[in-house]
Each structure stands twice: as C-alpha cells, then as structure tokens.
All heavy atoms as a GROMACS GRO file, in nm:
protein
  494
    1MET      N    1  -1.551  -1.770  -1.595
    1MET     CA    2  -1.544  -1.631  -1.632
    1MET      C    3  -1.396  -1.596  -1.654
    1MET      O    4  -1.312  -1.634  -1.576
    1MET     CB    5  -1.606  -1.546  -1.521
    1MET     CG    6  -1.622  -1.401  -1.557
    1MET     SD    7  -1.706  -1.300  -1.430
    1MET     CE    8  -1.869  -1.368  -1.431
    2THR      N    9  -1.370  -1.521  -1.758
    2THR     CA   10  -1.232  -1.483  -1.788
    2THR      C   11  -1.185  -1.372  -1.694
    2THR      O   12  -1.265  -1.307  -1.627
    2THR     CB   13  -1.219  -1.434  -1.933
    2THR    OG1   14  -1.291  -1.310  -1.945
    2THR    CG2   15  -1.272  -1.535  -2.034
    3GLN      N   16  -1.054  -1.352  -1.693
    3GLN     CA   17  -0.997  -1.246  -1.610
    3GLN      C   18  -1.052  -1.109  -1.651
    3GLN      O   19  -1.082  -1.025  -1.566
    3GLN     CB   20  -0.844  -1.247  -1.621
    3GLN     CG   21  -0.775  -1.148  -1.531
    3GLN     CD   22  -0.794  -1.179  -1.384
    3GLN    OE1   23  -0.812  -1.292  -1.343
    3GLN    NE2   24  -0.790  -1.076  -1.302
    4LYS      N   25  -1.067  -1.089  -1.780
    4LYS     CA   26  -1.119  -0.962  -1.830
    4LYS      C   27  -1.263  -0.940  -1.782
    4LYS      O   28  -1.300  -0.830  -1.741
    4LYS     CB   29  -1.112  -0.960  -1.983
    4LYS     CG   30  -1.149  -0.827  -2.044
    4LYS     CD   31  -1.126  -0.829  -2.194
    4LYS     CE   32  -1.156  -0.694  -2.254
    4LYS     NZ   33  -1.129  -0.691  -2.398
    5GLU      N   34  -1.343  -1.046  -1.785
    5GLU     CA   35  -1.481  -1.035  -1.738
    5GLU      C   36  -1.486  -1.009  -1.588
    5GLU      O   37  -1.569  -0.928  -1.542
    5GLU     CB   38  -1.558  -1.164  -1.772
    5GLU     CG   39  -1.583  -1.180  -1.921
    5GLU     CD   40  -1.634  -1.318  -1.958
    5GLU    OE1   41  -1.595  -1.416  -1.891
    5GLU    OE2   42  -1.711  -1.326  -2.056
    6LEU      N   43  -1.398  -1.072  -1.512
    6LEU     CA   44  -1.393  -1.048  -1.368
    6LEU      C   45  -1.356  -0.903  -1.338
    6LEU      O   46  -1.414  -0.841  -1.248
    6LEU     CB   47  -1.292  -1.141  -1.302
    6LEU     CG   48  -1.337  -1.286  -1.283
    6LEU    CD1   49  -1.221  -1.371  -1.233
    6LEU    CD2   50  -1.455  -1.296  -1.189
    7LEU      N   51  -1.263  -0.849  -1.414
    7LEU     CA   52  -1.225  -0.709  -1.396
    7LEU      C   53  -1.342  -0.617  -1.427
    7LEU      O   54  -1.363  -0.517  -1.358
    7LEU     CB   55  -1.104  -0.674  -1.483
    7LEU     CG   56  -0.972  -0.734  -1.441
    7LEU    CD1   57  -0.865  -0.706  -1.546
    7LEU    CD2   58  -0.929  -0.682  -1.305
    8TYR      N   59  -1.418  -0.651  -1.530
    8TYR     CA   60  -1.536  -0.572  -1.565
    8TYR      C   61  -1.637  -0.574  -1.450
    8TYR      O   62  -1.692  -0.471  -1.412
    8TYR     CB   63  -1.600  -0.624  -1.694
    8TYR     CG   64  -1.726  -0.550  -1.729
    8TYR    CD1   65  -1.720  -0.424  -1.787
    8TYR    CD2   66  -1.851  -0.604  -1.701
    8TYR    CE1   67  -1.836  -0.354  -1.816
    8TYR    CE2   68  -1.967  -0.535  -1.730
    8TYR     CZ   69  -1.958  -0.411  -1.788
    8TYR     OH   70  -2.072  -0.342  -1.816
    9VAL      N   71  -1.661  -0.692  -1.393
    9VAL     CA   72  -1.756  -0.704  -1.283
    9VAL      C   73  -1.706  -0.624  -1.162
    9VAL      O   74  -1.784  -0.553  -1.098
    9VAL     CB   75  -1.780  -0.852  -1.246
    9VAL    CG1   76  -1.862  -0.864  -1.119
    9VAL    CG2   77  -1.850  -0.925  -1.361
   10GLU      N   78  -1.578  -0.632  -1.132
   10GLU     CA   79  -1.522  -0.556  -1.022
   10GLU      C   80  -1.537  -0.406  -1.045
   10GLU      O   81  -1.570  -0.331  -0.952
   10GLU     CB   82  -1.376  -0.591  -1.001
   10GLU     CG   83  -1.354  -0.729  -0.942
   10GLU     CD   84  -1.207  -0.767  -0.932
   10GLU    OE1   85  -1.120  -0.687  -0.973
   10GLU    OE2   86  -1.182  -0.877  -0.883
   11ASP      N   87  -1.515  -0.361  -1.168
   11ASP     CA   88  -1.534  -0.219  -1.200
   11ASP      C   89  -1.680  -0.178  -1.183
   11ASP      O   90  -1.709  -0.070  -1.131
   11ASP     CB   91  -1.489  -0.190  -1.343
   11ASP     CG   92  -1.340  -0.185  -1.360
   11ASP    OD1   93  -1.267  -0.180  -1.257
   11ASP    OD2   94  -1.293  -0.188  -1.476
   12ALA      N   95  -1.770  -0.265  -1.226
   12ALA     CA   96  -1.914  -0.235  -1.215
   12ALA      C   97  -1.955  -0.227  -1.068
   12ALA      O   98  -2.035  -0.141  -1.029
   12ALA     CB   99  -1.995  -0.341  -1.289
   13ILE      N  100  -1.898  -0.315  -0.985
   13ILE     CA  101  -1.927  -0.312  -0.841
   13ILE      C  102  -1.879  -0.179  -0.782
   13ILE      O  103  -1.953  -0.114  -0.707
   13ILE     CB  104  -1.862  -0.432  -0.770
   13ILE    CG1  105  -1.938  -0.560  -0.805
   13ILE    CG2  106  -1.857  -0.410  -0.618
   13ILE    CD1  107  -1.870  -0.687  -0.759
   14GLY      N  108  -1.759  -0.139  -0.816
   14GLY     CA  109  -1.707  -0.011  -0.768
   14GLY      C  110  -1.793   0.105  -0.812
   14GLY      O  111  -1.820   0.198  -0.734
   15HIS      N  112  -1.838   0.100  -0.936
   15HIS     CA  113  -1.924   0.206  -0.988
   15HIS      C  114  -2.054   0.213  -0.909
   15HIS      O  115  -2.097   0.323  -0.868
   15HIS     CB  116  -1.953   0.181  -1.136
   15HIS     CG  117  -2.056   0.272  -1.194
   15HIS    ND1  118  -2.030   0.403  -1.224
   15HIS    CD2  119  -2.186   0.251  -1.224
   15HIS    CE1  120  -2.141   0.459  -1.272
   15HIS    NE2  121  -2.236   0.368  -1.272
   16GLU      N  122  -2.117   0.099  -0.887
   16GLU     CA  123  -2.244   0.098  -0.814
   16GLU      C  124  -2.226   0.144  -0.670
   16GLU      O  125  -2.312   0.213  -0.616
   16GLU     CB  126  -2.307  -0.041  -0.819
   16GLU     CG  127  -2.365  -0.078  -0.954
   16GLU     CD  128  -2.472   0.018  -1.005
   16GLU    OE1  129  -2.548   0.073  -0.924
   16GLU    OE2  130  -2.480   0.036  -1.127
   17GLN      N  131  -2.114   0.108  -0.607
   17GLN     CA  132  -2.087   0.155  -0.472
   17GLN      C  133  -2.073   0.307  -0.469
   17GLN      O  134  -2.128   0.374  -0.380
   17GLN     CB  135  -1.962   0.089  -0.416
   17GLN     CG  136  -1.980  -0.057  -0.384
   17GLN     CD  137  -1.850  -0.127  -0.348
   17GLN    OE1  138  -1.743  -0.091  -0.396
   17GLN    NE2  139  -1.860  -0.229  -0.265
   18ASN      N  140  -2.002   0.361  -0.567
   18ASN     CA  141  -1.984   0.507  -0.574
   18ASN      C  142  -2.115   0.579  -0.599
   18ASN      O  143  -2.145   0.680  -0.533
   18ASN     CB  144  -1.882   0.544  -0.682
   18ASN     CG  145  -1.741   0.509  -0.643
   18ASN    OD1  146  -1.708   0.500  -0.526
   18ASN    ND2  147  -1.657   0.489  -0.743
   19VAL      N  148  -2.192   0.530  -0.694
   19VAL     CA  149  -2.320   0.593  -0.724
   19VAL      C  150  -2.411   0.587  -0.602
   19VAL      O  151  -2.476   0.686  -0.567
   19VAL     CB  152  -2.388   0.526  -0.847
   19VAL    CG1  153  -2.531   0.573  -0.862
   19VAL    CG2  154  -2.309   0.555  -0.973
   20GLY      N  155  -2.414   0.472  -0.535
   20GLY     CA  156  -2.496   0.458  -0.416
   20GLY      C  157  -2.457   0.558  -0.308
   20GLY      O  158  -2.544   0.618  -0.244
   21GLN      N  159  -2.328   0.576  -0.288
   21GLN     CA  160  -2.282   0.671  -0.186
   21GLN      C  161  -2.317   0.815  -0.224
   21GLN      O  162  -2.361   0.893  -0.139
   21GLN     CB  163  -2.131   0.658  -0.165
   21GLN     CG  164  -2.079   0.740  -0.050
   21GLN     CD  165  -2.142   0.700   0.082
   21GLN    OE1  166  -2.139   0.584   0.120
   21GLN    NE2  167  -2.202   0.796   0.152
   22ILE      N  168  -2.301   0.848  -0.349
   22ILE     CA  169  -2.335   0.984  -0.396
   22ILE      C  170  -2.483   1.012  -0.377
   22ILE      O  171  -2.523   1.118  -0.328
   22ILE     CB  172  -2.292   1.004  -0.543
   22ILE    CG1  173  -2.139   1.006  -0.552
   22ILE    CG2  174  -2.353   1.130  -0.602
   22ILE    CD1  175  -2.085   0.992  -0.694
   23VAL      N  176  -2.567   0.916  -0.415
   23VAL     CA  177  -2.712   0.934  -0.401
   23VAL      C  178  -2.750   0.942  -0.253
   23VAL      O  179  -2.831   1.026  -0.214
   23VAL     CB  180  -2.789   0.821  -0.474
   23VAL    CG1  181  -2.937   0.828  -0.445
   23VAL    CG2  182  -2.764   0.828  -0.624
   24ALA      N  183  -2.692   0.856  -0.170
   24ALA     CA  184  -2.723   0.858  -0.026
   24ALA      C  185  -2.683   0.993   0.035
   24ALA      O  186  -2.757   1.049   0.117
   24ALA     CB  187  -2.652   0.743   0.044
   25ASP      N  188  -2.567   1.044  -0.005
   25ASP     CA  189  -2.523   1.175   0.045
   25ASP      C  190  -2.619   1.285  -0.001
   25ASP      O  191  -2.652   1.376   0.077
   25ASP     CB  192  -2.382   1.206  -0.003
   25ASP     CG  193  -2.276   1.118   0.062
   25ASP    OD1  194  -2.306   1.052   0.163
   25ASP    OD2  195  -2.163   1.115   0.009
   26ALA      N  196  -2.663   1.277  -0.126
   26ALA     CA  197  -2.755   1.378  -0.179
   26ALA      C  198  -2.887   1.376  -0.103
   26ALA      O  199  -2.944   1.481  -0.072
   26ALA     CB  200  -2.778   1.356  -0.328
   27ILE      N  201  -2.935   1.256  -0.073
   27ILE     CA  202  -3.061   1.243   0.001
   27ILE      C  203  -3.051   1.315   0.135
   27ILE      O  204  -3.145   1.384   0.177
   27ILE     CB  205  -3.097   1.094   0.021
   27ILE    CG1  206  -3.138   1.031  -0.113
   27ILE    CG2  207  -3.209   1.077   0.124
   27ILE    CD1  208  -3.150   0.880  -0.110
   28GLN      N  209  -2.938   1.302   0.201
   28GLN     CA  210  -2.920   1.366   0.332
   28GLN      C  211  -2.919   1.518   0.323
   28GLN      O  212  -2.959   1.586   0.418
   28GLN     CB  213  -2.788   1.318   0.396
   28GLN     CG  214  -2.786   1.171   0.428
   28GLN     CD  215  -2.897   1.133   0.525
   28GLN    OE1  216  -2.918   1.199   0.626
   28GLN    NE2  217  -2.966   1.025   0.494
   29MET      N  218  -2.876   1.571   0.211
   29MET     CA  219  -2.865   1.717   0.197
   29MET      C  220  -2.992   1.783   0.145
   29MET      O  221  -3.008   1.904   0.159
   29MET     CB  222  -2.749   1.750   0.103
   29MET     CG  223  -2.613   1.717   0.162
   29MET     SD  224  -2.478   1.774   0.059
   29MET     CE  225  -2.464   1.638  -0.056
   30LEU      N  226  -3.081   1.705   0.086
   30LEU     CA  227  -3.201   1.762   0.024
   30LEU      C  228  -3.310   1.791   0.124
   30LEU      O  229  -3.320   1.725   0.228
   30LEU     CB  230  -3.254   1.667  -0.084
   30LEU     CG  231  -3.167   1.652  -0.208
   30LEU    CD1  232  -3.220   1.540  -0.295
   30LEU    CD2  233  -3.164   1.782  -0.286
   31GLN      N  234  -3.394   1.886   0.090
   31GLN     CA  235  -3.510   1.918   0.172
   31GLN      C  236  -3.641   1.885   0.099
   31GLN      O  237  -3.742   1.860   0.163
   31GLN     CB  238  -3.508   2.065   0.211
   31GLN     CG  239  -3.391   2.098   0.303
   31GLN     CD  240  -3.389   2.245   0.341
   31GLN    OE1  241  -3.479   2.321   0.307
   31GLN    NE2  242  -3.285   2.286   0.411
   32ASP      N  243  -3.637   1.884  -0.033
   32ASP     CA  244  -3.757   1.856  -0.112
   32ASP      C  245  -3.798   1.710  -0.096
   32ASP      O  246  -3.724   1.619  -0.132
   32ASP     CB  247  -3.728   1.887  -0.260
   32ASP     CG  248  -3.851   1.870  -0.347
   32ASP    OD1  249  -3.886   1.754  -0.374
   32ASP    OD2  250  -3.909   1.971  -0.388
   33LYS      N  251  -3.916   1.686  -0.041
   33LYS     CA  252  -3.962   1.550  -0.011
   33LYS      C  253  -3.981   1.467  -0.138
   33LYS      O  254  -3.951   1.348  -0.139
   33LYS     CB  255  -4.091   1.553   0.070
   33LYS     CG  256  -4.068   1.600   0.212
   33LYS     CD  257  -4.197   1.596   0.292
   33LYS     CE  258  -4.170   1.647   0.432
   33LYS     NZ  259  -4.287   1.638   0.518
   34ASN      N  260  -4.031   1.528  -0.243
   34ASN     CA  261  -4.052   1.454  -0.368
   34ASN      C  262  -3.920   1.409  -0.428
   34ASN      O  263  -3.908   1.295  -0.475
   34ASN     CB  264  -4.129   1.539  -0.470
   34ASN     CG  265  -4.272   1.562  -0.429
   34ASN    OD1  266  -4.333   1.478  -0.362
   34ASN    ND2  267  -4.327   1.675  -0.469
   35LEU      N  268  -3.822   1.495  -0.425
   35LEU     CA  269  -3.691   1.461  -0.479
   35LEU      C  270  -3.624   1.354  -0.392
   35LEU      O  271  -3.562   1.260  -0.444
   35LEU     CB  272  -3.604   1.586  -0.488
   35LEU     CG  273  -3.471   1.574  -0.562
   35LEU    CD1  274  -3.489   1.510  -0.700
   35LEU    CD2  275  -3.405   1.709  -0.575
   36LYS      N  276  -3.639   1.365  -0.262
   36LYS     CA  277  -3.583   1.264  -0.172
   36LYS      C  278  -3.647   1.128  -0.198
   36LYS      O  279  -3.579   1.026  -0.201
   36LYS     CB  280  -3.603   1.305  -0.026
   36LYS     CG  281  -3.510   1.414   0.020
   36LYS     CD  282  -3.537   1.454   0.163
   36LYS     CE  283  -3.444   1.379   0.254
   36LYS     NZ  284  -3.438   1.436   0.390
   37THR      N  285  -3.779   1.126  -0.215
   37THR     CA  286  -3.850   1.002  -0.244
   37THR      C  287  -3.801   0.940  -0.374
   37THR      O  288  -3.777   0.819  -0.382
   37THR     CB  289  -4.002   1.027  -0.251
   37THR    OG1  290  -4.045   1.079  -0.126
   37THR    CG2  291  -4.078   0.899  -0.283
   38PHE      N  292  -3.785   1.023  -0.476
   38PHE     CA  293  -3.735   0.975  -0.604
   38PHE      C  294  -3.594   0.916  -0.589
   38PHE      O  295  -3.567   0.806  -0.638
   38PHE     CB  296  -3.733   1.088  -0.707
   38PHE     CG  297  -3.662   1.051  -0.833
   38PHE    CD1  298  -3.720   0.966  -0.925
   38PHE    CD2  299  -3.535   1.102  -0.860
   38PHE    CE1  300  -3.653   0.930  -1.041
   38PHE    CE2  301  -3.467   1.067  -0.975
   38PHE     CZ  302  -3.526   0.980  -1.066
   39LEU      N  303  -3.508   0.988  -0.521
   39LEU     CA  304  -3.370   0.941  -0.506
   39LEU      C  305  -3.362   0.815  -0.421
   39LEU      O  306  -3.278   0.728  -0.445
   39LEU     CB  307  -3.281   1.051  -0.448
   39LEU     CG  308  -3.243   1.162  -0.545
   39LEU    CD1  309  -3.157   1.266  -0.476
   39LEU    CD2  310  -3.171   1.107  -0.667
   40LYS      N  311  -3.451   0.801  -0.324
   40LYS     CA  312  -3.453   0.678  -0.244
   40LYS      C  313  -3.490   0.559  -0.331
   40LYS      O  314  -3.433   0.450  -0.315
   40LYS     CB  315  -3.551   0.692  -0.128
   40LYS     CG  316  -3.498   0.779  -0.016
   40LYS     CD  317  -3.598   0.795   0.097
   40LYS     CE  318  -3.545   0.888   0.204
   40LYS     NZ  319  -3.642   0.910   0.313
   41SER      N  320  -3.582   0.578  -0.425
   41SER     CA  321  -3.618   0.468  -0.515
   41SER      C  322  -3.502   0.436  -0.609
   41SER      O  323  -3.477   0.319  -0.640
   41SER     CB  324  -3.745   0.499  -0.594
   41SER     OG  325  -3.722   0.602  -0.689
   42GLU      N  326  -3.431   0.538  -0.653
   42GLU     CA  327  -3.313   0.516  -0.738
   42GLU      C  328  -3.203   0.445  -0.660
   42GLU      O  329  -3.135   0.356  -0.712
   42GLU     CB  330  -3.261   0.649  -0.794
   42GLU     CG  331  -3.353   0.714  -0.895
   42GLU     CD  332  -3.380   0.626  -1.015
   42GLU    OE1  333  -3.283   0.580  -1.080
   42GLU    OE2  334  -3.498   0.600  -1.043
   43LEU      N  335  -3.186   0.481  -0.533
   43LEU     CA  336  -3.086   0.416  -0.449
   43LEU      C  337  -3.116   0.267  -0.434
   43LEU      O  338  -3.026   0.184  -0.442
   43LEU     CB  339  -3.080   0.484  -0.313
   43LEU     CG  340  -2.978   0.429  -0.214
   43LEU    CD1  341  -2.836   0.435  -0.271
   43LEU    CD2  342  -2.985   0.505  -0.083
   44LYS      N  343  -3.243   0.235  -0.416
   44LYS     CA  344  -3.282   0.094  -0.405
   44LYS      C  345  -3.248   0.017  -0.533
   44LYS      O  346  -3.204  -0.098  -0.527
   44LYS     CB  347  -3.432   0.082  -0.374
   44LYS     CG  348  -3.466   0.117  -0.232
   44LYS     CD  349  -3.614   0.101  -0.205
   44LYS     CE  350  -3.648   0.146  -0.064
   44LYS     NZ  351  -3.790   0.134  -0.035
   45LYS      N  352  -3.267   0.080  -0.647
   45LYS     CA  353  -3.233   0.016  -0.775
   45LYS      C  354  -3.084  -0.014  -0.781
   45LYS      O  355  -3.042  -0.122  -0.822
   45LYS     CB  356  -3.274   0.104  -0.893
   45LYS     CG  357  -3.423   0.117  -0.912
   45LYS     CD  358  -3.453   0.213  -1.026
   45LYS     CE  359  -3.601   0.244  -1.036
   45LYS     NZ  360  -3.629   0.344  -1.142
   46HIS      N  361  -3.004   0.083  -0.743
   46HIS     CA  362  -2.858   0.065  -0.748
   46HIS      C  363  -2.811  -0.038  -0.645
   46HIS      O  364  -2.718  -0.114  -0.672
   46HIS     CB  365  -2.786   0.199  -0.731
   46HIS     CG  366  -2.792   0.284  -0.853
   46HIS    ND1  367  -2.713   0.263  -0.963
   46HIS    CD2  368  -2.872   0.388  -0.885
   46HIS    CE1  369  -2.741   0.349  -1.057
   46HIS    NE2  370  -2.839   0.428  -1.012
   47GLN      N  371  -2.878  -0.042  -0.531
   47GLN     CA  372  -2.843  -0.143  -0.430
   47GLN      C  373  -2.877  -0.283  -0.481
   47GLN      O  374  -2.803  -0.378  -0.456
   47GLN     CB  375  -2.916  -0.114  -0.299
   47GLN     CG  376  -2.862   0.008  -0.228
   47GLN     CD  377  -2.946   0.053  -0.110
   47GLN    OE1  378  -3.067   0.028  -0.104
   47GLN    NE2  379  -2.884   0.122  -0.016
   48ALA      N  380  -2.987  -0.295  -0.555
   48ALA     CA  381  -3.025  -0.425  -0.612
   48ALA      C  382  -2.924  -0.468  -0.718
   48ALA      O  383  -2.885  -0.586  -0.724
   48ALA     CB  384  -3.166  -0.418  -0.671
   49ILE      N  385  -2.881  -0.375  -0.801
   49ILE     CA  386  -2.780  -0.406  -0.903
   49ILE      C  387  -2.650  -0.448  -0.835
   49ILE      O  388  -2.587  -0.546  -0.876
   49ILE     CB  389  -2.758  -0.285  -0.997
   49ILE    CG1  390  -2.883  -0.259  -1.081
   49ILE    CG2  391  -2.635  -0.307  -1.086
   49ILE    CD1  392  -2.881  -0.126  -1.155
   50LEU      N  393  -2.612  -0.376  -0.732
   50LEU     CA  394  -2.490  -0.410  -0.658
   50LEU      C  395  -2.500  -0.550  -0.599
   50LEU      O  396  -2.405  -0.628  -0.608
   50LEU     CB  397  -2.464  -0.307  -0.547
   50LEU     CG  398  -2.344  -0.333  -0.457
   50LEU    CD1  399  -2.215  -0.336  -0.538
   50LEU    CD2  400  -2.335  -0.226  -0.350
   51ALA      N  401  -2.614  -0.584  -0.542
   51ALA     CA  402  -2.633  -0.717  -0.484
   51ALA      C  403  -2.620  -0.826  -0.591
   51ALA      O  404  -2.557  -0.930  -0.568
   51ALA     CB  405  -2.768  -0.726  -0.415
   52LYS      N  406  -2.677  -0.802  -0.709
   52LYS     CA  407  -2.667  -0.898  -0.818
   52LYS      C  408  -2.522  -0.916  -0.863
   52LYS      O  409  -2.477  -1.029  -0.889
   52LYS     CB  410  -2.753  -0.855  -0.937
   52LYS     CG  411  -2.900  -0.870  -0.914
   52LYS     CD  412  -2.980  -0.824  -1.034
   52LYS     CE  413  -3.128  -0.830  -1.009
   52LYS     NZ  414  -3.207  -0.782  -1.123
   53LEU      N  415  -2.450  -0.807  -0.873
   53LEU     CA  416  -2.309  -0.815  -0.912
   53LEU      C  417  -2.226  -0.889  -0.808
   53LEU      O  418  -2.139  -0.969  -0.843
   53LEU     CB  419  -2.254  -0.674  -0.937
   53LEU     CG  420  -2.303  -0.603  -1.061
   53LEU    CD1  421  -2.263  -0.456  -1.057
   53LEU    CD2  422  -2.251  -0.670  -1.187
   54MET      N  423  -2.255  -0.862  -0.681
   54MET     CA  424  -2.183  -0.930  -0.574
   54MET      C  425  -2.212  -1.081  -0.576
   54MET      O  426  -2.122  -1.162  -0.559
   54MET     CB  427  -2.219  -0.872  -0.438
   54MET     CG  428  -2.171  -0.729  -0.419
   54MET     SD  429  -1.992  -0.712  -0.427
   54MET     CE  430  -1.946  -0.783  -0.271
   55ASN      N  431  -2.337  -1.117  -0.602
   55ASN     CA  432  -2.374  -1.258  -0.612
   55ASN      C  433  -2.302  -1.324  -0.729
   55ASN      O  434  -2.258  -1.438  -0.719
   55ASN     CB  435  -2.526  -1.276  -0.625
   55ASN     CG  436  -2.599  -1.247  -0.496
   55ASN    OD1  437  -2.542  -1.256  -0.388
   55ASN    ND2  438  -2.724  -1.210  -0.507
   56LEU      N  439  -2.292  -1.253  -0.839
   56LEU     CA  440  -2.223  -1.305  -0.957
   56LEU      C  441  -2.076  -1.329  -0.924
   56LEU      O  442  -2.021  -1.435  -0.955
   56LEU     CB  443  -2.235  -1.206  -1.073
   56LEU     CG  444  -2.161  -1.240  -1.202
   56LEU    CD1  445  -2.217  -1.370  -1.262
   56LEU    CD2  446  -2.172  -1.126  -1.301
   57LEU      N  447  -2.016  -1.234  -0.857
   57LEU     CA  448  -1.874  -1.248  -0.821
   57LEU      C  449  -1.856  -1.362  -0.720
   57LEU      O  450  -1.762  -1.441  -0.733
   57LEU     CB  451  -1.824  -1.115  -0.761
   57LEU     CG  452  -1.675  -1.102  -0.743
   57LEU    CD1  453  -1.602  -1.116  -0.876
   57LEU    CD2  454  -1.642  -0.967  -0.681
   58GLU      N  455  -1.944  -1.372  -0.623
   58GLU     CA  456  -1.936  -1.478  -0.524
   58GLU      C  457  -1.952  -1.616  -0.588
   58GLU      O  458  -1.888  -1.712  -0.548
   58GLU     CB  459  -2.038  -1.458  -0.414
   58GLU     CG  460  -2.005  -1.344  -0.322
   58GLU     CD  461  -2.116  -1.313  -0.221
   58GLU    OE1  462  -2.218  -1.386  -0.217
   58GLU    OE2  463  -2.099  -1.216  -0.147
   59SER      N  464  -2.040  -1.626  -0.688
   59SER     CA  465  -2.062  -1.755  -0.754
   59SER      C  466  -1.937  -1.798  -0.830
   59SER      O  467  -1.912  -1.917  -0.849
   59SER     CB  468  -2.183  -1.750  -0.847
   59SER     OG  469  -2.157  -1.667  -0.959
   60GLU      N  470  -1.858  -1.703  -0.875
   60GLU     CA  471  -1.735  -1.735  -0.946
   60GLU      C  472  -1.624  -1.781  -0.851
   60GLU      O  473  -1.538  -1.857  -0.889
   60GLU     CB  474  -1.686  -1.614  -1.026
   60GLU     CG  475  -1.764  -1.589  -1.153
   60GLU     CD  476  -1.755  -1.706  -1.251
   60GLU    OE1  477  -1.645  -1.755  -1.276
   60GLU    OE2  478  -1.861  -1.747  -1.302
   61VAL      N  479  -1.629  -1.733  -0.729
   61VAL     CA  480  -1.525  -1.767  -0.631
   61VAL      C  481  -1.545  -1.910  -0.581
   61VAL      O  482  -1.450  -1.980  -0.552
   61VAL     CB  483  -1.527  -1.667  -0.513
   61VAL    CG1  484  -1.434  -1.710  -0.403
   61VAL    CG2  485  -1.491  -1.528  -0.563
   62LYS      N  486  -1.671  -1.953  -0.573
   62LYS     CA  487  -1.701  -2.087  -0.519
   62LYS      C  488  -1.656  -2.196  -0.609
   62LYS      O  489  -1.612  -2.227  -0.694
   62LYS     CB  490  -1.851  -2.102  -0.496
   62LYS     CG  491  -1.900  -2.012  -0.384
   62LYS     CD  492  -2.047  -2.025  -0.366
   62LYS     CE  493  -2.097  -1.932  -0.258
   62LYS     NZ  494  -2.237  -1.937  -0.240
   0.00000   0.00000   0.00000
C-alpha cells in the first residue's frame, strides 16, 4: 500500500471513530425508543466498518 493510501485509511479510521462517538453520544441523550434503536443499528454498522479498516491497517503493518 502506498503512503497516500495509508493516509487515506488513517483518515477513514478517524472519521469512523468520530461518527461512532457522535452517534453513541446521541443515543445517550435521546428518549425516543425507535430512534435509539435505529441509531444503535447505525452504530453497529460504523463499528464494523471501523473494524475492517483497522484490520486492513494491521495487515499492512505485518
């Protein structure tokens, strides 16, 4: 992987971490159960994307 591609992956990881934190914070502040359920499913999606990106980065380090 090139340096430019590694930087892109690092940026994507940072983005997913930020989005995950924002969604998690929103879940804590909400009272609507349907909205909380929806956001929890979205959070799981972003956590899965983050895990894939981290695995990609780890595979490059090895």
